[in-house]
PLY file of the C-alpha trace (Angstrom):
ply
format ascii 1.0
element vertex 426
property float x
property float y
property float z
element edge 425
property int vertex1
property int vertex2
end_header
155.97 97.36 68.89
156.62 93.48 68.90
155.12 91.37 66.21
152.38 89.68 68.36
151.15 93.06 69.55
151.31 94.63 66.02
149.23 91.65 64.66
146.81 92.01 67.63
146.25 95.77 66.88
146.08 95.28 63.01
143.47 92.48 63.14
141.35 94.37 65.61
141.31 97.51 63.57
140.73 95.64 60.34
137.71 93.73 61.82
136.26 96.96 63.20
136.50 98.60 59.78
134.91 95.52 58.23
132.03 95.95 60.72
132.54 92.51 62.09
130.56 91.50 65.27
132.23 92.81 68.44
132.84 89.40 69.83
134.54 88.33 66.51
136.84 91.39 66.52
137.94 90.75 70.10
138.25 86.97 69.70
140.22 86.77 66.41
142.59 89.71 67.39
143.36 88.06 70.70
143.83 84.61 69.07
146.32 86.09 66.50
148.32 87.59 69.41
148.46 84.10 71.24
149.42 82.18 68.14
152.28 84.53 67.35
153.31 84.49 71.03
153.77 80.68 70.72
150.79 79.88 72.95
148.45 76.92 72.23
145.04 77.69 70.89
143.48 75.62 73.75
144.20 78.83 75.88
141.64 80.70 73.85
138.89 78.21 74.83
140.05 78.08 78.52
140.05 81.86 78.97
136.64 82.35 77.18
134.97 79.66 79.24
136.61 81.07 82.45
135.08 84.46 81.64
131.57 83.02 81.40
132.00 80.70 84.46
130.48 83.13 86.99
127.39 82.32 89.12
126.14 86.00 88.99
125.88 85.77 85.11
123.31 83.07 85.45
120.91 86.01 85.94
121.30 87.19 82.37
119.46 84.39 80.55
116.74 84.32 83.18
116.13 88.12 82.80
116.19 87.73 79.01
113.62 84.96 79.29
111.43 87.01 81.56
111.48 89.91 79.13
110.65 87.49 76.21
107.73 86.02 78.26
106.35 89.45 79.29
106.56 90.74 75.78
104.62 87.65 74.56
101.98 87.51 77.18
100.64 91.01 76.44
101.53 92.70 79.68
103.13 95.54 77.66
99.63 96.42 76.30
98.14 96.79 79.78
101.08 98.83 81.04
100.72 101.12 77.99
97.05 101.62 78.62
97.65 102.34 82.34
100.41 104.88 81.49
98.08 106.54 78.95
95.33 106.80 81.50
97.65 108.70 83.82
99.48 111.10 81.51
97.82 110.88 78.12
95.69 114.06 78.74
98.77 116.29 79.26
100.06 118.17 76.21
102.20 115.69 74.28
100.30 112.98 76.07
101.21 109.98 73.92
104.89 110.96 74.14
104.61 110.96 77.91
102.92 107.65 77.79
105.79 106.26 75.76
108.26 107.34 78.52
106.20 106.22 81.48
105.45 102.79 79.79
109.24 102.27 79.44
109.78 103.26 83.10
107.14 100.70 84.17
108.53 97.95 81.87
112.03 98.75 83.15
111.01 97.32 86.54
110.51 93.93 84.93
112.94 93.33 82.20
116.21 95.18 82.82
116.93 95.21 79.12
116.69 98.22 76.71
116.48 95.87 73.67
113.42 94.20 75.24
111.82 97.56 75.77
112.46 98.76 72.23
111.39 95.53 70.64
108.36 94.88 72.86
106.96 98.30 73.45
108.46 100.08 70.53
106.17 98.97 67.79
103.11 99.75 69.81
104.41 103.08 71.03
105.42 104.35 67.57
102.20 103.26 65.97
100.08 104.94 68.70
102.04 108.20 68.36
101.93 108.33 64.54
98.22 107.48 64.52
97.63 110.58 66.75
99.54 112.83 64.44
103.02 112.82 65.83
105.94 113.00 63.35
107.51 109.60 62.79
111.15 110.81 63.41
110.05 112.31 66.81
108.10 109.15 67.74
111.19 107.01 66.97
113.43 109.35 69.01
111.19 109.28 72.10
111.00 105.47 71.84
114.80 105.12 71.48
115.50 107.55 74.29
112.92 106.06 76.78
114.19 102.40 76.07
117.59 103.24 77.69
115.81 103.56 81.12
115.39 99.77 81.14
118.87 99.00 82.45
118.84 101.85 84.88
115.74 101.24 86.87
116.10 97.81 88.61
116.55 94.99 87.71
119.32 95.57 85.15
121.34 93.15 83.06
124.38 95.53 82.64
124.58 96.05 86.34
124.71 92.13 86.66
127.77 92.23 84.31
129.26 95.15 86.29
128.81 93.41 89.59
130.44 90.23 88.24
133.65 92.23 87.36
133.83 94.84 90.17
132.49 92.70 92.99
130.04 95.47 94.04
126.72 94.41 95.67
124.20 93.70 92.93
121.38 94.56 95.25
122.83 97.98 96.04
123.41 98.64 92.34
119.82 97.77 91.58
118.60 100.21 94.22
121.18 102.84 93.23
119.62 103.03 89.78
116.14 103.85 90.90
116.45 107.54 91.55
118.75 108.22 88.41
116.11 106.26 86.33
113.32 108.46 87.57
115.37 111.58 86.92
116.10 110.42 83.36
112.49 109.70 82.70
111.48 113.04 84.18
113.88 114.96 81.95
112.52 113.15 78.87
109.02 114.05 79.82
110.04 117.70 80.12
111.46 117.63 76.58
108.33 115.93 75.29
106.12 118.61 76.95
108.15 121.50 75.51
108.18 119.97 72.00
104.48 119.21 72.04
103.64 122.84 73.05
105.86 124.18 70.37
104.58 121.93 67.59
100.99 121.62 68.68
100.94 117.89 69.16
97.57 116.44 70.27
96.65 114.95 73.59
94.03 112.42 74.72
90.90 113.33 76.65
91.20 113.07 80.46
89.65 109.75 81.61
87.22 109.33 84.43
88.51 107.89 87.73
86.72 104.66 87.04
88.55 104.19 83.77
91.87 104.90 85.38
91.14 102.37 88.07
90.18 99.74 85.65
93.46 100.19 83.70
95.37 100.05 86.95
93.73 96.82 88.08
94.61 95.20 84.62
98.19 96.34 85.01
98.61 95.30 88.65
100.07 91.79 87.88
102.87 93.38 85.97
103.48 96.25 88.38
103.91 93.61 91.02
107.02 92.16 89.37
109.58 94.72 90.66
108.00 94.76 94.11
108.35 90.94 94.24
111.94 91.04 93.02
113.31 93.78 95.20
111.23 92.67 98.20
112.54 89.08 97.91
116.07 90.25 97.54
116.06 92.55 100.57
114.11 90.27 102.87
116.67 87.56 102.09
114.04 85.14 100.54
116.23 84.81 97.44
119.53 86.16 96.15
119.72 88.68 93.19
120.74 85.91 90.89
117.79 83.69 91.97
115.56 86.77 91.55
116.02 86.52 87.80
114.63 82.93 87.86
111.73 84.16 90.04
111.03 86.84 87.36
111.01 84.28 84.61
108.70 81.93 86.55
106.34 84.90 87.46
106.22 85.99 83.80
105.43 82.46 82.78
102.60 82.14 85.27
101.15 85.44 84.26
101.14 84.54 80.58
99.93 80.97 81.04
97.36 81.30 83.94
96.42 84.93 84.40
96.34 86.45 80.83
96.14 82.90 79.07
98.07 84.34 76.13
101.04 81.87 76.27
100.41 78.32 74.97
102.69 75.30 75.25
103.33 75.72 71.47
104.66 79.27 72.07
107.38 78.11 74.50
109.72 76.67 71.84
109.92 79.97 69.96
110.43 81.93 73.12
113.15 79.66 74.42
114.99 79.76 71.15
114.86 83.52 71.06
116.22 83.57 74.59
118.91 81.19 73.75
120.02 83.22 70.78
120.13 86.55 72.73
121.92 84.79 75.66
124.54 83.29 73.28
125.30 86.74 71.87
125.90 88.18 75.32
127.95 85.09 76.36
130.13 85.34 73.27
130.81 89.03 73.94
131.72 88.14 77.65
134.04 85.24 76.74
135.78 87.22 73.86
136.20 90.26 76.08
137.79 88.10 78.89
140.33 86.73 76.36
140.86 90.33 75.13
141.52 91.43 78.67
144.13 88.74 79.21
146.10 89.93 76.21
145.96 93.45 77.49
147.14 92.39 80.91
149.97 90.39 79.26
151.15 93.54 77.69
150.77 95.44 80.98
148.55 97.99 79.17
146.07 98.39 82.09
149.01 99.15 84.43
150.41 101.72 82.10
146.97 103.36 81.60
146.29 103.38 85.37
149.69 105.20 85.92
148.83 107.58 83.09
145.42 108.40 84.59
146.76 108.87 88.06
149.46 111.19 86.68
146.74 113.62 85.39
145.05 114.17 88.76
144.30 112.59 92.15
140.99 114.38 92.52
138.00 111.92 92.40
136.00 114.73 90.85
138.39 115.24 87.97
138.74 111.50 87.59
134.95 110.98 87.34
134.95 113.63 84.69
137.66 111.81 82.77
135.70 108.56 83.14
132.56 110.04 81.85
134.29 111.61 78.76
136.00 108.21 78.09
132.82 106.22 78.31
130.75 108.70 76.34
133.31 108.33 73.43
133.47 104.55 73.79
129.69 104.25 73.91
129.54 105.78 70.46
131.63 102.97 68.95
131.30 99.85 71.19
128.69 97.48 72.64
127.92 98.24 76.32
128.85 94.91 77.85
132.15 94.68 75.86
133.11 98.15 76.98
132.54 97.27 80.54
134.47 93.90 80.28
137.51 95.50 78.56
137.87 98.83 80.32
136.38 98.36 83.77
139.38 96.31 85.01
141.58 99.22 83.85
139.76 101.93 85.76
138.78 99.89 88.87
142.26 100.27 90.55
142.23 104.03 89.87
138.69 104.38 91.28
139.48 102.31 94.38
142.73 104.25 94.96
140.82 107.50 94.91
138.08 106.29 97.13
135.30 106.43 94.62
132.37 104.22 95.70
131.99 101.24 93.39
128.13 101.32 93.56
128.19 105.06 92.59
130.73 104.30 89.77
128.64 101.36 88.50
125.40 103.33 88.16
127.19 106.35 86.54
128.98 103.99 84.17
125.84 102.13 83.12
123.94 105.37 82.65
126.78 106.79 80.52
127.05 103.76 78.27
123.30 103.60 77.83
123.38 107.17 76.53
126.00 105.90 74.08
123.44 103.50 72.62
121.65 106.59 71.28
124.60 108.42 69.68
125.95 108.09 66.18
127.60 106.35 64.52
126.63 103.11 66.11
123.65 103.99 68.41
121.97 100.55 68.61
118.64 101.70 70.15
118.37 104.54 67.49
118.85 101.94 64.78
116.11 99.77 66.31
113.62 102.60 66.68
114.38 103.96 63.18
113.92 100.55 61.74
110.48 100.10 63.39
109.32 103.58 62.30
110.87 103.16 58.90
112.48 106.59 58.81
116.05 107.73 57.98
118.64 107.58 60.80
119.72 111.19 60.41
116.12 112.36 61.03
115.92 110.41 64.27
119.37 111.58 65.44
118.29 115.22 64.81
115.16 114.72 66.96
117.23 112.99 69.67
119.55 116.02 70.28
117.36 117.71 72.97
116.97 114.31 74.72
120.80 113.79 74.64
121.36 117.17 76.21
118.83 116.47 78.98
120.30 113.03 79.64
123.85 114.56 79.80
122.64 117.01 82.40
121.18 114.12 84.48
124.52 112.23 84.07
126.50 115.26 85.43
123.97 115.47 88.35
124.33 111.90 89.45
128.14 112.03 88.99
128.66 114.99 91.25
125.80 114.43 93.71
126.55 110.84 94.80
123.64 110.91 97.25
121.24 110.54 94.36
122.71 107.07 93.79
123.73 106.07 97.28
120.85 107.37 99.39
118.42 104.57 98.71
120.93 101.67 99.11
122.13 103.34 102.35
118.56 103.71 103.63
117.81 100.05 103.17
121.12 98.86 104.47
0 1
1 2
2 3
3 4
4 5
5 6
6 7
7 8
8 9
9 10
10 11
11 12
12 13
13 14
14 15
15 16
16 17
17 18
18 19
19 20
20 21
21 22
22 23
23 24
24 25
25 26
26 27
27 28
28 29
29 30
30 31
31 32
32 33
33 34
34 35
35 36
36 37
37 38
38 39
39 40
40 41
41 42
42 43
43 44
44 45
45 46
46 47
47 48
48 49
49 50
50 51
51 52
52 53
53 54
54 55
55 56
56 57
57 58
58 59
59 60
60 61
61 62
62 63
63 64
64 65
65 66
66 67
67 68
68 69
69 70
70 71
71 72
72 73
73 74
74 75
75 76
76 77
77 78
78 79
79 80
80 81
81 82
82 83
83 84
84 85
85 86
86 87
87 88
88 89
89 90
90 91
91 92
92 93
93 94
94 95
95 96
96 97
97 98
98 99
99 100
100 101
101 102
102 103
103 104
104 105
105 106
106 107
107 108
108 109
109 110
110 111
111 112
112 113
113 114
114 115
115 116
116 117
117 118
118 119
119 120
120 121
121 122
122 123
123 124
124 125
125 126
126 127
127 128
128 129
129 130
130 131
131 132
132 133
133 134
134 135
135 136
136 137
137 138
138 139
139 140
140 141
141 142
142 143
143 144
144 145
145 146
146 147
147 148
148 149
149 150
150 151
151 152
152 153
153 154
154 155
155 156
156 157
157 158
158 159
159 160
160 161
161 162
162 163
163 164
164 165
165 166
166 167
167 168
168 169
169 170
170 171
171 172
172 173
173 174
174 175
175 176
176 177
177 178
178 179
179 180
180 181
181 182
182 183
183 184
184 185
185 186
186 187
187 188
188 189
189 190
190 191
191 192
192 193
193 194
194 195
195 196
196 197
197 198
198 199
199 200
200 201
201 202
202 203
203 204
204 205
205 206
206 207
207 208
208 209
209 210
210 211
211 212
212 213
213 214
214 215
215 216
216 217
217 218
218 219
219 220
220 221
221 222
222 223
223 224
224 225
225 226
226 227
227 228
228 229
229 230
230 231
231 232
232 233
233 234
234 235
235 236
236 237
237 238
238 239
239 240
240 241
241 242
242 243
243 244
244 245
245 246
246 247
247 248
248 249
249 250
250 251
251 252
252 253
253 254
254 255
255 256
256 257
257 258
258 259
259 260
260 261
261 262
262 263
263 264
264 265
265 266
266 267
267 268
268 269
269 270
270 271
271 272
272 273
273 274
274 275
275 276
276 277
277 278
278 279
279 280
280 281
281 282
282 283
283 284
284 285
285 286
286 287
287 288
288 289
289 290
290 291
291 292
292 293
293 294
294 295
295 296
296 297
297 298
298 299
299 300
300 301
301 302
302 303
303 304
304 305
305 306
306 307
307 308
308 309
309 310
310 311
311 312
312 313
313 314
314 315
315 316
316 317
317 318
318 319
319 320
320 321
321 322
322 323
323 324
324 325
325 326
326 327
327 328
328 329
329 330
330 331
331 332
332 333
333 334
334 335
335 336
336 337
337 338
338 339
339 340
340 341
341 342
342 343
343 344
344 345
345 346
346 347
347 348
348 349
349 350
350 351
351 352
352 353
353 354
354 355
355 356
356 357
357 358
358 359
359 360
360 361
361 362
362 363
363 364
364 365
365 366
366 367
367 368
368 369
369 370
370 371
371 372
372 373
373 374
374 375
375 376
376 377
377 378
378 379
379 380
380 381
381 382
382 383
383 384
384 385
385 386
386 387
387 388
388 389
389 390
390 391
391 392
392 393
393 394
394 395
395 396
396 397
397 398
398 399
399 400
400 401
401 402
402 403
403 404
404 405
405 406
406 407
407 408
408 409
409 410
410 411
411 412
412 413
413 414
414 415
415 416
416 417
417 418
418 419
419 420
420 421
421 422
422 423
423 424
424 425
């Protein structure tokens, strides 16, 4: 191993062991390689900026802003009430409400973090107030939050599209059925657990009360219809749809619910800027990291190695799933895609694997990774909100992880579950 490559690997491993932010680990390890290779440090800035200079990525800050506005304007409360009116009377009703609320909110934000932060506090409190165990409440909240980037719109799918060149509109639609399957599998686990442990349920509401909660939730429920309708009628592009979502959320909060004041906008915009900066740092650093890997011909060697194992698309999809399930346990989702997607894309294209199918499977796979130890980010968030030990939440998550793994296998080997809806709408 040459000195620059040795320094690259050593700095990367050291920073990982020190639990440095993922962007810092990628950036400083890559910079050490370039310095020892005799390159000027200006190359670091050029490559990082080039990685962020993509029109599609403009959708990310807008979707983050839309999620911040929707959380602030109180629409999550109305969605939660509507979901409770529909499924709260079933055994384990509040757990079902938790999952269904996340599915409804997924059609607006596209972010699991926004779901966990916005709905999570309300969901966990409602469940524990009704007598549900705190670790179980946190587990349901963490598991349901990963539906956010599966059901359209989706921030990770925007990142995937910017790398793979797959249609963002088709990726959005491709995630709809898998998202519903994931939600349905979680509801089944909640039902079985509630029956076994004797968890309570709410009284069934009269039709008038259900209709009232539906009317209050209509403005929020209209968001995904407006976004997807606008994209597929050609009124605006998927990137512009993110801006439409942000404007729609602002109008809802300021004019309809009257819960957003001018004085609130500063705090909302600052929070959006901070979260956007984190994502952009990861994208820029991962682009530089990818440049170093390419310089050492590592992607080419891995591609040849993978193709030497098998030329069956079914076997390769299995390998991809195992690889990303492992990576998801240790790495941030966007960084994983930015680093490893350019490596597997030539393999997938050479074997005729549809890029929309691959994208949905990959995002679903990596979202499951946000639940698994040792670095399950959504589990950390839910455990923090519930104030319970991580190991207790991980134990309660096990049935959900098995159910989600079954759905992952299903959408991997039945491509029609992903491709039918995009094909139907052209």
